[in-house]
All heavy atoms as a GROMACS GRO file, in nm:
protein
  567
    1MET      N    1   0.085  -0.117   0.001
    1MET     CA    2   0.000   0.001  -0.001
    1MET      C    3   0.089   0.123   0.000
    1MET      O    4   0.184   0.135   0.074
    1MET     CB    5  -0.092   0.001   0.122
    1MET     CG    6  -0.175   0.128   0.132
    1MET     SD    7  -0.261   0.148   0.288
    1MET     CE    8  -0.396   0.035   0.263
    2SER      N    9   0.057   0.216  -0.087
    2SER     CA   10   0.134   0.340  -0.090
    2SER      C   11   0.084   0.434   0.020
    2SER      O   12  -0.024   0.416   0.073
    2SER     CB   13   0.120   0.408  -0.225
    2SER     OG   14  -0.012   0.450  -0.246
    3THR      N   15   0.165   0.532   0.050
    3THR     CA   16   0.125   0.634   0.146
    3THR      C   17   0.157   0.770   0.085
    3THR      O   18   0.246   0.783   0.003
    3THR     CB   19   0.199   0.620   0.280
    3THR    OG1   20   0.338   0.628   0.254
    3THR    CG2   21   0.166   0.490   0.349
    4PHE      N   22   0.081   0.868   0.124
    4PHE     CA   23   0.104   1.003   0.074
    4PHE      C   24   0.222   1.064   0.147
    4PHE      O   25   0.233   1.053   0.269
    4PHE     CB   26  -0.021   1.089   0.095
    4PHE     CG   27  -0.135   1.048   0.006
    4PHE    CD1   28  -0.238   0.971   0.054
    4PHE    CD2   29  -0.137   1.088  -0.127
    4PHE    CE1   30  -0.342   0.933  -0.028
    4PHE    CE2   31  -0.240   1.051  -0.210
    4PHE     CZ   32  -0.344   0.974  -0.162
    5LEU      N   33   0.308   1.129   0.074
    5LEU     CA   34   0.422   1.198   0.130
    5LEU      C   35   0.398   1.348   0.118
    5LEU      O   36   0.370   1.398   0.008
    5LEU     CB   37   0.551   1.159   0.059
    5LEU     CG   38   0.588   1.011   0.063
    5LEU    CD1   39   0.712   0.985  -0.020
    5LEU    CD2   40   0.610   0.969   0.208
    6PHE      N   41   0.409   1.420   0.226
    6PHE     CA   42   0.388   1.562   0.227
    6PHE      C   43   0.517   1.630   0.269
    6PHE      O   44   0.577   1.597   0.371
    6PHE     CB   45   0.277   1.600   0.325
    6PHE     CG   46   0.144   1.543   0.286
    6PHE    CD1   47   0.099   1.424   0.340
    6PHE    CD2   48   0.064   1.608   0.193
    6PHE    CE1   49  -0.022   1.371   0.304
    6PHE    CE2   50  -0.058   1.556   0.156
    6PHE     CZ   51  -0.102   1.438   0.212
    7SER      N   52   0.559   1.727   0.189
    7SER     CA   53   0.683   1.798   0.220
    7SER      C   54   0.656   1.942   0.267
    7SER      O   55   0.747   2.021   0.275
    7SER     CB   56   0.773   1.800   0.097
    7SER     OG   57   0.709   1.867  -0.010
    8ASP      N   58   0.530   1.972   0.298
    8ASP     CA   59   0.497   2.109   0.335
    8ASP      C   60   0.509   2.134   0.485
    8ASP      O   61   0.481   2.242   0.532
    8ASP     CB   62   0.358   2.147   0.287
    8ASP     CG   63   0.249   2.057   0.344
    8ASP    OD1   64   0.280   1.972   0.430
    8ASP    OD2   65   0.134   2.074   0.304
    9GLY      N   66   0.550   2.032   0.561
    9GLY     CA   67   0.570   2.048   0.704
    9GLY      C   68   0.445   2.043   0.787
    9GLY      O   69   0.450   2.062   0.908
   10ALA      N   70   0.329   2.016   0.726
   10ALA     CA   71   0.203   2.013   0.800
   10ALA      C   72   0.179   1.882   0.873
   10ALA      O   73   0.084   1.870   0.947
   10ALA     CB   74   0.086   2.041   0.705
   11GLY      N   75   0.264   1.784   0.853
   11GLY     CA   76   0.252   1.658   0.924
   11GLY      C   77   0.171   1.554   0.847
   11GLY      O   78   0.124   1.578   0.737
   12VAL      N   79   0.156   1.442   0.910
   12VAL     CA   80   0.085   1.328   0.849
   12VAL      C   81  -0.066   1.352   0.859
   12VAL      O   82  -0.116   1.392   0.963
   12VAL     CB   83   0.124   1.199   0.924
   12VAL    CG1   84   0.048   1.080   0.868
   12VAL    CG2   85   0.273   1.176   0.915
   13PRO      N   86  -0.139   1.326   0.750
   13PRO     CA   87  -0.284   1.346   0.753
   13PRO      C   88  -0.354   1.238   0.835
   13PRO      O   89  -0.297   1.130   0.857
   13PRO     CB   90  -0.324   1.337   0.607
   13PRO     CG   91  -0.221   1.252   0.545
   13PRO     CD   92  -0.094   1.282   0.619
   14SER      N   93  -0.475   1.266   0.878
   14SER     CA   94  -0.558   1.165   0.944
   14SER      C   95  -0.608   1.071   0.837
   14SER      O   96  -0.611   1.104   0.718
   14SER     CB   97  -0.677   1.231   1.015
   14SER     OG   98  -0.632   1.319   1.115
   15ARG      N   99  -0.652   0.951   0.878
   15ARG     CA  100  -0.701   0.855   0.783
   15ARG      C  101  -0.827   0.787   0.832
   15ARG      O  102  -0.849   0.775   0.952
   15ARG     CB  103  -0.595   0.752   0.748
   15ARG     CG  104  -0.555   0.662   0.864
   15ARG     CD  105  -0.447   0.562   0.826
   15ARG     NE  106  -0.501   0.453   0.748
   15ARG     CZ  107  -0.429   0.379   0.666
   15ARG    NH1  108  -0.301   0.403   0.646
   15ARG    NH2  109  -0.485   0.280   0.599
   16HIS      N  110  -0.910   0.745   0.737
   16HIS     CA  111  -1.032   0.672   0.766
   16HIS      C  112  -1.040   0.556   0.668
   16HIS      O  113  -1.057   0.577   0.548
   16HIS     CB  114  -1.154   0.764   0.751
   16HIS     CG  115  -1.283   0.700   0.782
   16HIS    ND1  116  -1.336   0.699   0.908
   16HIS    CD2  117  -1.369   0.631   0.703
   16HIS    CE1  118  -1.451   0.631   0.906
   16HIS    NE2  119  -1.471   0.591   0.783
   17ASP      N  120  -1.023   0.432   0.717
   17ASP     CA  121  -1.031   0.314   0.633
   17ASP      C  122  -1.177   0.279   0.613
   17ASP      O  123  -1.260   0.293   0.704
   17ASP     CB  124  -0.958   0.198   0.699
   17ASP     CG  125  -0.810   0.224   0.713
   17ASP    OD1  126  -0.773   0.302   0.804
   17ASP    OD2  127  -0.732   0.169   0.635
   18PHE      N  128  -1.210   0.225   0.494
   18PHE     CA  129  -1.345   0.180   0.467
   18PHE      C  130  -1.342   0.055   0.382
   18PHE      O  131  -1.245   0.032   0.308
   18PHE     CB  132  -1.427   0.290   0.399
   18PHE     CG  133  -1.373   0.334   0.266
   18PHE    CD1  134  -1.419   0.279   0.148
   18PHE    CD2  135  -1.275   0.431   0.257
   18PHE    CE1  136  -1.369   0.319   0.025
   18PHE    CE2  137  -1.224   0.474   0.137
   18PHE     CZ  138  -1.272   0.417   0.019
   19THR      N  139  -1.444  -0.029   0.396
   19THR     CA  140  -1.452  -0.155   0.325
   19THR      C  141  -1.590  -0.175   0.265
   19THR      O  142  -1.690  -0.163   0.336
   19THR     CB  143  -1.423  -0.273   0.423
   19THR    OG1  144  -1.295  -0.251   0.483
   19THR    CG2  145  -1.424  -0.407   0.352
   20ASN      N  146  -1.594  -0.204   0.136
   20ASN     CA  147  -1.717  -0.234   0.064
   20ASN      C  148  -1.829  -0.133   0.090
   20ASN      O  149  -1.937  -0.169   0.132
   20ASN     CB  150  -1.766  -0.376   0.098
   20ASN     CG  151  -1.668  -0.483   0.054
   20ASN    OD1  152  -1.600  -0.467  -0.047
   20ASN    ND2  153  -1.657  -0.587   0.130
   21GLN      N  154  -1.803  -0.009   0.060
   21GLN     CA  155  -1.901   0.097   0.083
   21GLN      C  156  -1.914   0.186  -0.040
   21GLN      O  157  -1.819   0.203  -0.116
   21GLN     CB  158  -1.862   0.183   0.204
   21GLN     CG  159  -1.868   0.104   0.335
   21GLN     CD  160  -1.831   0.192   0.451
   21GLN    OE1  161  -1.717   0.200   0.489
   21GLN    NE2  162  -1.933   0.261   0.505
   22THR      N  163  -2.033   0.244  -0.057
   22THR     CA  164  -2.054   0.345  -0.162
   22THR      C  165  -2.062   0.483  -0.106
   22THR      O  166  -2.044   0.582  -0.175
   22THR     CB  167  -2.181   0.315  -0.243
   22THR    OG1  168  -2.291   0.309  -0.152
   22THR    CG2  169  -2.170   0.186  -0.320
   23SER      N  170  -2.090   0.493   0.026
   23SER     CA  171  -2.100   0.624   0.093
   23SER      C  172  -2.038   0.613   0.232
   23SER      O  173  -2.071   0.521   0.306
   23SER     CB  174  -2.247   0.665   0.103
   23SER     OG  175  -2.258   0.790   0.162
   24ILE      N  176  -1.948   0.706   0.262
   24ILE     CA  177  -1.877   0.704   0.389
   24ILE      C  178  -1.890   0.841   0.455
   24ILE      O  179  -1.857   0.942   0.393
   24ILE     CB  180  -1.727   0.672   0.370
   24ILE    CG1  181  -1.710   0.541   0.295
   24ILE    CG2  182  -1.656   0.667   0.502
   24ILE    CD1  183  -1.677   0.558   0.151
   25VAL      N  184  -1.939   0.845   0.577
   25VAL     CA  185  -1.945   0.969   0.653
   25VAL      C  186  -1.825   0.970   0.748
   25VAL      O  187  -1.806   0.878   0.826
   25VAL     CB  188  -2.076   0.982   0.733
   25VAL    CG1  189  -2.075   1.109   0.819
   25VAL    CG2  190  -2.197   0.980   0.641
   26VAL      N  191  -1.744   1.076   0.741
   26VAL     CA  192  -1.626   1.090   0.824
   26VAL      C  193  -1.649   1.204   0.923
   26VAL      O  194  -1.676   1.317   0.883
   26VAL     CB  195  -1.499   1.119   0.740
   26VAL    CG1  196  -1.378   1.137   0.831
   26VAL    CG2  197  -1.475   1.006   0.640
   27THR      N  198  -1.643   1.172   1.052
   27THR     CA  199  -1.652   1.273   1.156
   27THR      C  200  -1.511   1.303   1.200
   27THR      O  201  -1.441   1.217   1.251
   27THR     CB  202  -1.736   1.223   1.274
   27THR    OG1  203  -1.867   1.190   1.227
   27THR    CG2  204  -1.745   1.327   1.383
   28HIS      N  205  -1.466   1.425   1.176
   28HIS     CA  206  -1.325   1.459   1.203
   28HIS      C  207  -1.307   1.557   1.317
   28HIS      O  208  -1.204   1.559   1.379
   28HIS     CB  209  -1.260   1.514   1.077
   28HIS     CG  210  -1.332   1.630   1.015
   28HIS    ND1  211  -1.324   1.757   1.064
   28HIS    CD2  212  -1.416   1.634   0.909
   28HIS    CE1  213  -1.397   1.837   0.989
   28HIS    NE2  214  -1.455   1.764   0.894
   29GLY      N  215  -1.404   1.643   1.345
   29GLY     CA  216  -1.394   1.735   1.457
   29GLY      C  217  -1.289   1.844   1.442
   29GLY      O  218  -1.246   1.902   1.542
   30LEU      N  219  -1.244   1.872   1.320
   30LEU     CA  220  -1.138   1.971   1.299
   30LEU      C  221  -1.185   2.115   1.307
   30LEU      O  222  -1.106   2.206   1.328
   30LEU     CB  223  -1.069   1.949   1.164
   30LEU     CG  224  -0.994   1.816   1.149
   30LEU    CD1  225  -0.944   1.797   1.006
   30LEU    CD2  226  -0.877   1.812   1.246
   31GLY      N  227  -1.315   2.136   1.285
   31GLY     CA  228  -1.367   2.271   1.291
   31GLY      C  229  -1.354   2.348   1.161
   31GLY      O  230  -1.376   2.469   1.157
   32TYR      N  231  -1.313   2.282   1.053
   32TYR     CA  232  -1.302   2.343   0.921
   32TYR      C  233  -1.319   2.233   0.816
   32TYR      O  234  -1.327   2.116   0.849
   32TYR     CB  235  -1.169   2.415   0.903
   32TYR     CG  236  -1.047   2.326   0.918
   32TYR    CD1  237  -0.992   2.257   0.810
   32TYR    CD2  238  -0.983   2.313   1.041
   32TYR    CE1  239  -0.883   2.176   0.823
   32TYR    CE2  240  -0.871   2.233   1.056
   32TYR     CZ  241  -0.821   2.165   0.946
   32TYR     OH  242  -0.712   2.085   0.960
   33ARG      N  243  -1.326   2.272   0.688
   33ARG     CA  244  -1.341   2.178   0.578
   33ARG      C  245  -1.202   2.132   0.534
   33ARG      O  246  -1.131   2.207   0.468
   33ARG     CB  247  -1.416   2.242   0.463
   33ARG     CG  248  -1.557   2.278   0.499
   33ARG     CD  249  -1.625   2.347   0.384
   33ARG     NE  250  -1.764   2.368   0.415
   33ARG     CZ  251  -1.854   2.409   0.328
   33ARG    NH1  252  -1.819   2.436   0.203
   33ARG    NH2  253  -1.979   2.424   0.365
   34PRO      N  254  -1.162   2.011   0.570
   34PRO     CA  255  -1.027   1.966   0.538
   34PRO      C  256  -1.008   1.928   0.392
   34PRO      O  257  -1.105   1.900   0.321
   34PRO     CB  258  -1.010   1.842   0.628
   34PRO     CG  259  -1.148   1.788   0.640
   34PRO     CD  260  -1.237   1.910   0.645
   35ALA      N  261  -0.882   1.928   0.349
   35ALA     CA  262  -0.847   1.873   0.219
   35ALA      C  263  -0.864   1.721   0.229
   35ALA      O  264  -0.834   1.660   0.333
   35ALA     CB  265  -0.705   1.908   0.183
   36VAL      N  266  -0.912   1.656   0.121
   36VAL     CA  267  -0.943   1.513   0.125
   36VAL      C  268  -0.874   1.444   0.007
   36VAL      O  269  -0.879   1.494  -0.107
   36VAL     CB  270  -1.096   1.490   0.114
   36VAL    CG1  271  -1.128   1.342   0.108
   36VAL    CG2  272  -1.168   1.556   0.232
   37TRP      N  273  -0.807   1.331   0.034
   37TRP     CA  274  -0.746   1.246  -0.067
   37TRP      C  275  -0.800   1.106  -0.047
   37TRP      O  276  -0.817   1.061   0.065
   37TRP     CB  277  -0.594   1.238  -0.051
   37TRP     CG  278  -0.525   1.370  -0.064
   37TRP    CD1  279  -0.471   1.423  -0.177
   37TRP    CD2  280  -0.499   1.463   0.040
   37TRP    NE1  281  -0.414   1.544  -0.150
   37TRP    CE2  282  -0.431   1.572  -0.017
   37TRP    CE3  283  -0.528   1.467   0.176
   37TRP    CZ2  284  -0.391   1.681   0.057
   37TRP    CZ3  285  -0.488   1.575   0.249
   37TRP    CH2  286  -0.420   1.681   0.190
   38ILE      N  287  -0.825   1.035  -0.157
   38ILE     CA  288  -0.882   0.901  -0.149
   38ILE      C  289  -0.788   0.806  -0.222
   38ILE      O  290  -0.746   0.832  -0.334
   38ILE     CB  291  -1.021   0.895  -0.215
   38ILE    CG1  292  -1.113   1.000  -0.150
   38ILE    CG2  293  -1.081   0.756  -0.203
   38ILE    CD1  294  -1.236   1.032  -0.229
   39GLU      N  295  -0.760   0.693  -0.156
   39GLU     CA  296  -0.671   0.593  -0.214
   39GLU      C  297  -0.745   0.459  -0.219
   39GLU      O  298  -0.797   0.413  -0.118
   39GLU     CB  299  -0.544   0.580  -0.132
   39GLU     CG  300  -0.442   0.485  -0.189
   39GLU     CD  301  -0.320   0.478  -0.102
   39GLU    OE1  302  -0.234   0.568  -0.113
   39GLU    OE2  303  -0.312   0.382  -0.023
   40ILE      N  304  -0.747   0.398  -0.337
   40ILE     CA  305  -0.806   0.266  -0.356
   40ILE      C  306  -0.706   0.182  -0.433
   40ILE      O  307  -0.659   0.224  -0.540
   40ILE     CB  308  -0.941   0.274  -0.431
   40ILE    CG1  309  -1.042   0.350  -0.345
   40ILE    CG2  310  -0.992   0.136  -0.468
   40ILE    CD1  311  -1.175   0.375  -0.413
   41ALA      N  312  -0.672   0.067  -0.380
   41ALA     CA  313  -0.579  -0.027  -0.442
   41ALA      C  314  -0.448   0.042  -0.481
   41ALA      O  315  -0.393   0.017  -0.588
   41ALA     CB  316  -0.644  -0.093  -0.563
   42GLY      N  317  -0.398   0.130  -0.394
   42GLY     CA  318  -0.269   0.194  -0.415
   42GLY      C  319  -0.269   0.312  -0.511
   42GLY      O  320  -0.166   0.369  -0.538
   43SER      N  321  -0.387   0.350  -0.561
   43SER     CA  322  -0.396   0.463  -0.654
   43SER      C  323  -0.486   0.573  -0.597
   43SER      O  324  -0.588   0.542  -0.532
   43SER     CB  325  -0.454   0.419  -0.788
   43SER     OG  326  -0.370   0.327  -0.850
   44GLN      N  327  -0.450   0.695  -0.624
   44GLN     CA  328  -0.536   0.807  -0.581
   44GLN      C  329  -0.654   0.814  -0.678
   44GLN      O  330  -0.636   0.811  -0.798
   44GLN     CB  331  -0.458   0.938  -0.581
   44GLN     CG  332  -0.539   1.052  -0.526
   44GLN     CD  333  -0.459   1.180  -0.510
   44GLN    OE1  334  -0.341   1.183  -0.537
   44GLN    NE2  335  -0.524   1.284  -0.466
   45VAL      N  336  -0.774   0.823  -0.621
   45VAL     CA  337  -0.896   0.826  -0.702
   45VAL      C  338  -0.982   0.944  -0.660
   45VAL      O  339  -0.956   1.010  -0.559
   45VAL     CB  340  -0.978   0.695  -0.690
   45VAL    CG1  341  -0.896   0.576  -0.737
   45VAL    CG2  342  -1.025   0.676  -0.547
   46TYR      N  343  -1.088   0.966  -0.736
   46TYR     CA  344  -1.181   1.075  -0.705
   46TYR      C  345  -1.312   1.016  -0.656
   46TYR      O  346  -1.358   0.913  -0.703
   46TYR     CB  347  -1.208   1.160  -0.829
   46TYR     CG  348  -1.086   1.234  -0.874
   46TYR    CD1  349  -1.009   1.183  -0.977
   46TYR    CD2  350  -1.048   1.351  -0.813
   46TYR    CE1  351  -0.895   1.250  -1.019
   46TYR    CE2  352  -0.934   1.419  -0.855
   46TYR     CZ  353  -0.858   1.365  -0.959
   46TYR     OH  354  -0.747   1.433  -0.999
   47GLY      N  355  -1.371   1.082  -0.559
   47GLY     CA  356  -1.504   1.051  -0.511
   47GLY      C  357  -1.577   1.183  -0.492
   47GLY      O  358  -1.515   1.290  -0.493
   48ASP      N  359  -1.706   1.178  -0.479
   48ASP     CA  360  -1.785   1.299  -0.456
   48ASP      C  361  -1.775   1.332  -0.307
   48ASP      O  362  -1.825   1.259  -0.225
   48ASP     CB  363  -1.928   1.275  -0.500
   48ASP     CG  364  -2.015   1.398  -0.484
   48ASP    OD1  365  -1.961   1.509  -0.490
   48ASP    OD2  366  -2.136   1.382  -0.464
   49VAL      N  367  -1.711   1.443  -0.275
   49VAL     CA  368  -1.695   1.486  -0.136
   49VAL      C  369  -1.795   1.595  -0.107
   49VAL      O  370  -1.796   1.698  -0.174
   49VAL     CB  371  -1.551   1.535  -0.108
   49VAL    CG1  372  -1.540   1.584   0.038
   49VAL    CG2  373  -1.449   1.428  -0.137
   50THR      N  374  -1.879   1.573  -0.007
   50THR     CA  375  -1.977   1.672   0.037
   50THR      C  376  -1.945   1.711   0.181
   50THR      O  377  -1.940   1.624   0.268
   50THR     CB  378  -2.121   1.615   0.031
   50THR    OG1  379  -2.147   1.572  -0.102
   50THR    CG2  380  -2.223   1.718   0.075
   51TYR      N  381  -1.922   1.839   0.203
   51TYR     CA  382  -1.895   1.886   0.339
   51TYR      C  383  -2.029   1.913   0.406
   51TYR      O  384  -2.102   2.004   0.368
   51TYR     CB  385  -1.809   2.012   0.337
   51TYR     CG  386  -1.669   1.983   0.286
   51TYR    CD1  387  -1.638   2.006   0.151
   51TYR    CD2  388  -1.573   1.931   0.370
   51TYR    CE1  389  -1.510   1.978   0.105
   51TYR    CE2  390  -1.445   1.904   0.324
   51TYR     CZ  391  -1.415   1.926   0.190
   51TYR     OH  392  -1.289   1.899   0.144
   52ASN      N  393  -2.065   1.828   0.503
   52ASN     CA  394  -2.193   1.841   0.573
   52ASN      C  395  -2.194   1.963   0.665
   52ASN      O  396  -2.294   2.029   0.679
   52ASN     CB  397  -2.221   1.714   0.654
   52ASN     CG  398  -2.212   1.590   0.566
   52ASN    OD1  399  -2.258   1.589   0.454
   52ASN    ND2  400  -2.146   1.488   0.616
   53ASN      N  401  -2.079   1.987   0.728
   53ASN     CA  402  -2.058   2.103   0.816
   53ASN      C  403  -1.908   2.107   0.844
   53ASN      O  404  -1.831   2.039   0.776
   53ASN     CB  405  -2.142   2.093   0.944
   53ASN     CG  406  -2.122   1.962   1.017
   53ASN    OD1  407  -2.010   1.918   1.038
   53ASN    ND2  408  -2.232   1.897   1.053
   54ASN      N  409  -1.865   2.183   0.940
   54ASN     CA  410  -1.721   2.193   0.971
   54ASN      C  411  -1.668   2.077   1.055
   54ASN      O  412  -1.551   2.079   1.096
   54ASN     CB  413  -1.690   2.324   1.040
   54ASN     CG  414  -1.691   2.441   0.942
   54ASN    OD1  415  -1.682   2.421   0.822
   54ASN    ND2  416  -1.704   2.561   0.992
   55LEU      N  417  -1.753   1.978   1.083
   55LEU     CA  418  -1.711   1.865   1.165
   55LEU      C  419  -1.724   1.730   1.094
   55LEU      O  420  -1.669   1.630   1.143
   55LEU     CB  421  -1.792   1.860   1.296
   55LEU     CG  422  -1.784   1.987   1.380
   55LEU    CD1  423  -1.879   1.976   1.500
   55LEU    CD2  424  -1.643   2.014   1.427
   56THR      N  425  -1.797   1.726   0.981
   56THR     CA  426  -1.814   1.600   0.909
   56THR      C  427  -1.816   1.625   0.759
   56THR      O  428  -1.849   1.732   0.712
   56THR     CB  429  -1.947   1.529   0.946
   56THR    OG1  430  -2.058   1.609   0.902
   56THR    CG2  431  -1.956   1.500   1.094
   57PHE      N  432  -1.777   1.520   0.685
   57PHE     CA  433  -1.794   1.521   0.539
   57PHE      C  434  -1.834   1.381   0.493
   57PHE      O  435  -1.813   1.284   0.565
   57PHE     CB  436  -1.669   1.571   0.464
   57PHE     CG  437  -1.545   1.487   0.485
   57PHE    CD1  438  -1.519   1.378   0.404
   57PHE    CD2  439  -1.452   1.520   0.582
   57PHE    CE1  440  -1.404   1.304   0.419
   57PHE    CE2  441  -1.336   1.447   0.599
   57PHE     CZ  442  -1.312   1.338   0.518
   58THR      N  443  -1.892   1.373   0.376
   58THR     CA  444  -1.935   1.246   0.318
   58THR      C  445  -1.868   1.226   0.184
   58THR      O  446  -1.862   1.318   0.103
   58THR     CB  447  -2.088   1.244   0.298
   58THR    OG1  448  -2.154   1.267   0.422
   58THR    CG2  449  -2.136   1.111   0.240
   59VAL      N  450  -1.813   1.106   0.163
   59VAL     CA  451  -1.756   1.068   0.035
   59VAL      C  452  -1.847   0.964  -0.028
   59VAL      O  453  -1.884   0.866   0.036
   59VAL     CB  454  -1.612   1.010   0.052
   59VAL    CG1  455  -1.556   0.963  -0.080
   59VAL    CG2  456  -1.521   1.112   0.118
   60THR      N  457  -1.881   0.985  -0.156
   60THR     CA  458  -1.975   0.895  -0.226
   60THR      C  459  -1.908   0.847  -0.355
   60THR      O  460  -1.848   0.927  -0.428
   60THR     CB  461  -2.107   0.966  -0.257
   60THR    OG1  462  -2.159   1.021  -0.136
   60THR    CG2  463  -2.207   0.871  -0.318
   61PHE      N  464  -1.924   0.718  -0.382
   61PHE     CA  465  -1.873   0.655  -0.506
   61PHE      C  466  -1.991   0.599  -0.585
   61PHE      O  467  -2.096   0.569  -0.529
   61PHE     CB  468  -1.777   0.541  -0.472
   61PHE     CG  469  -1.658   0.580  -0.390
   61PHE    CD1  470  -1.651   0.545  -0.258
   61PHE    CD2  471  -1.553   0.653  -0.446
   61PHE    CE1  472  -1.542   0.581  -0.181
   61PHE    CE2  473  -1.445   0.690  -0.370
   61PHE     CZ  474  -1.438   0.654  -0.238
   62GLN      N  475  -1.970   0.578  -0.714
   62GLN     CA  476  -2.074   0.519  -0.800
   62GLN      C  477  -2.081   0.369  -0.780
   62GLN      O  478  -2.185   0.308  -0.805
   62GLN     CB  479  -2.050   0.554  -0.944
   62GLN     CG  480  -2.069   0.700  -0.975
   62GLN     CD  481  -2.051   0.731  -1.121
   62GLN    OE1  482  -2.003   0.648  -1.199
   62GLN    NE2  483  -2.090   0.851  -1.160
   63THR      N  484  -1.972   0.308  -0.736
   63THR     CA  485  -1.968   0.163  -0.712
   63THR      C  486  -1.916   0.136  -0.571
   63THR      O  487  -1.860   0.224  -0.507
   63THR     CB  488  -1.877   0.092  -0.813
   63THR    OG1  489  -1.745   0.147  -0.803
   63THR    CG2  490  -1.927   0.111  -0.958
   64THR      N  491  -1.932   0.014  -0.524
   64THR     CA  492  -1.881  -0.025  -0.393
   64THR      C  493  -1.730  -0.029  -0.397
   64THR      O  494  -1.671  -0.092  -0.484
   64THR     CB  495  -1.939  -0.164  -0.354
   64THR    OG1  496  -2.078  -0.156  -0.353
   64THR    CG2  497  -1.887  -0.207  -0.218
   65GLU      N  498  -1.665   0.035  -0.301
   65GLU     CA  499  -1.520   0.046  -0.300
   65GLU      C  500  -1.463   0.014  -0.161
   65GLU      O  501  -1.534   0.020  -0.060
   65GLU     CB  502  -1.476   0.188  -0.337
   65GLU     CG  503  -1.523   0.235  -0.472
   65GLU     CD  504  -1.458   0.163  -0.588
   65GLU    OE1  505  -1.360   0.087  -0.567
   65GLU    OE2  506  -1.506   0.182  -0.702
   66THR      N  507  -1.333  -0.018  -0.158
   66THR     CA  508  -1.259  -0.041  -0.035
   66THR      C  509  -1.129   0.039  -0.046
   66THR      O  510  -1.062   0.032  -0.148
   66THR     CB  511  -1.225  -0.191  -0.017
   66THR    OG1  512  -1.348  -0.263  -0.004
   66THR    CG2  513  -1.138  -0.216   0.104
   67GLY      N  514  -1.096   0.114   0.059
   67GLY     CA  515  -0.975   0.192   0.054
   67GLY      C  516  -0.954   0.277   0.176
   67GLY      O  517  -0.999   0.243   0.286
   68VAL      N  518  -0.887   0.392   0.155
   68VAL     CA  519  -0.853   0.482   0.266
   68VAL      C  520  -0.885   0.624   0.224
   68VAL      O  521  -0.854   0.665   0.110
   68VAL     CB  522  -0.703   0.473   0.302
   68VAL    CG1  523  -0.670   0.566   0.419
   68VAL    CG2  524  -0.664   0.332   0.336
   69ILE      N  525  -0.944   0.700   0.315
   69ILE     CA  526  -0.964   0.843   0.296
   69ILE      C  527  -0.865   0.914   0.387
   69ILE      O  528  -0.860   0.888   0.507
   69ILE     CB  529  -1.107   0.884   0.334
   69ILE    CG1  530  -1.208   0.811   0.244
   69ILE    CG2  531  -1.125   1.035   0.325
   69ILE    CD1  532  -1.351   0.822   0.293
   70TYR      N  533  -0.781   0.999   0.328
   70TYR     CA  534  -0.688   1.082   0.404
   70TYR      C  535  -0.743   1.222   0.408
   70TYR      O  536  -0.800   1.269   0.310
   70TYR     CB  537  -0.551   1.083   0.337
   70TYR     CG  538  -0.479   0.951   0.337
   70TYR    CD1  539  -0.488   0.868   0.227
   70TYR    CD2  540  -0.403   0.910   0.445
   70TYR    CE1  541  -0.422   0.745   0.224
   70TYR    CE2  542  -0.338   0.790   0.443
   70TYR     CZ  543  -0.347   0.708   0.333
   70TYR     OH  544  -0.283   0.587   0.332
   71TYR      N  545  -0.724   1.292   0.519
   71TYR     CA  546  -0.770   1.428   0.529
   71TYR      C  547  -0.689   1.505   0.632
   71TYR      O  548  -0.630   1.450   0.723
   71TYR     CB  549  -0.919   1.434   0.567
   71TYR     CG  550  -0.951   1.366   0.697
   71TYR    CD1  551  -0.953   1.438   0.816
   71TYR    CD2  552  -0.978   1.230   0.703
   71TYR    CE1  553  -0.981   1.375   0.936
   71TYR    CE2  554  -1.006   1.167   0.822
   71TYR     CZ  555  -1.007   1.240   0.938
   71TYR     OH  556  -1.036   1.178   1.058
   72ARG      N  557  -0.682   1.638   0.610
   72ARG     CA  558  -0.617   1.727   0.705
   72ARG      C  559  -0.653   1.869   0.674
   72ARG      O  560  -0.697   1.906   0.572
   72ARG     CB  561  -0.466   1.711   0.714
   72ARG     CG  562  -0.395   1.751   0.588
   72ARG     CD  563  -0.250   1.760   0.615
   72ARG     NE  564  -0.189   1.803   0.490
   72ARG     CZ  565  -0.062   1.808   0.470
   72ARG    NH1  566   0.019   1.771   0.563
   72ARG    NH2  567  -0.014   1.849   0.357
   0.00000   0.00000   0.00000
């Protein structure tokens, strides 16, 4: 599994693993809308990210997926 490398000094992002889902709600408690990266099978992919508020967001896919959501 690959990992994201960040050289901007902001540190390692938080992660949320998911298995066989089309919609994932992530409660992060950061108080703002974080940047979101999605990794499936070692590749960065796109999903529909909806910011519900400053504490949660939802990622939606057209098909059932398994992977990791990174955010910070």
